[in-house]
DOPATI-81486 format. One record per residue: residue in one letter; x, y, z negated of N, C-alpha, C in turn. Coordinates in steps of 0.2 Angstrom, whole numbers, padded with zeros to 4 digits, always signed. Atoms other than C-alpha are relative to their C-alpha. Example, Ala and Ser with C-alpha at 12.3 -4.5 7.8 and 13.67 -1.06 7.14 Angstrom:
<recs>
A+0004-0006+0000+0062-0022-0039+0004+0006+0000;S-0004-0006+0001+0068-0005-0036-0004+0005-0003;
</recs>
This chain:
<recs>
M+0006-0006+0002-0001-0001-0002+0007+0007+0003;L-0003-0007+0000+0013+0013-0005+0005+0000+0007;S-0004-0001-0005+0024+0008+0010-0005+0004+0006;M+0002-0004-0005+0009+0013+0022+0000+0007-0001;N+0000-0008+0001+0007+0029+0013+0006+0005+0003;L-0007-0001-0001+0026+0032+0015-0001+0002+0008;I-0001-0001-0009+0024+0029+0035-0005+0005+0002;N+0004-0005-0004+0009+0040+0038+0002+0008-0002;W-0004-0005+0002+0019+0054+0027+0005+0002+0004;S-0005-0001-0004+0032+0053+0037-0002+0002+0008;D+0003+0000-0006+0022+0053+0053-0001+0008+0000;E+0004-0007+0001+0012+0069+0047+0008+0005-0001;W-0006-0003+0003+0031+0075+0041+0004+0003+0008;R-0003+0000-0007+0038+0073+0059-0005+0005+0004;L+0005-0003-0004+0022+0080+0068+0002+0008-0002;L+0001-0008+0004+0023+0097+0056+0007+0001+0003;L-0006-0003-0002+0042+0099+0060+0000+0000+0007;E+0000-0001-0008+0040+0096+0080-0005+0007+0001;T+0004-0008-0001+0025+0112+0077+0006+0005-0001;I-0003-0005+0002+0038+0121+0069+0005+0003+0005;K-0005+0000-0006+0051+0118+0081-0002+0004+0007;R+0004-0003-0006+0040+0122+0096-0002+0008-0001;Q+0003-0009+0002+0033+0140+0088+0009+0002+0001;D-0008-0004+0002+0053+0144+0084+0002+0001+0007;F-0003+0001-0006+0057+0139+0103-0003+0006+0003;E+0002-0004-0004+0044+0149+0109+0000+0008-0003;H-0002-0006+0001+0048+0164+0099+0006+0004+0000;V-0006-0001-0001+0064+0164+0103-0001+0002+0007;L+0003-0001-0007+0057+0163+0122-0001+0008+0001;E+0003-0007-0001+0048+0178+0118+0003+0006+0000;K-0006-0007+0002+0062+0189+0111+0006-0001+0005;S-0003-0001-0005+0073+0185+0125-0003+0003+0007;N+0006-0003-0004+0058+0189+0137+0001+0007+0000;R+0001-0007+0001+0057+0206+0129+0008+0003+0001;Q-0007-0004-0002+0076+0210+0130+0001+0000+0007;D+0000-0001-0008+0076+0205+0148-0004+0006+0003;L+0005-0005-0002+0062+0217+0149+0003+0008+0000;L-0003-0006+0003+0072+0230+0140+0005+0003+0006;L-0005-0001-0004+0087+0227+0152-0001+0003+0007;T+0002+0000-0008+0081+0229+0168-0004+0006+0000;
</recs>
């Protein structure tokens, strides 16, 4: 029973991490795009 909970928890944790990474990546892209606009 406990191991099942651990597996579910790790899956949710990985999902959360993936979401955070994706948001960070999009944020970085937004910033670089804005800088490109400022440069031109």
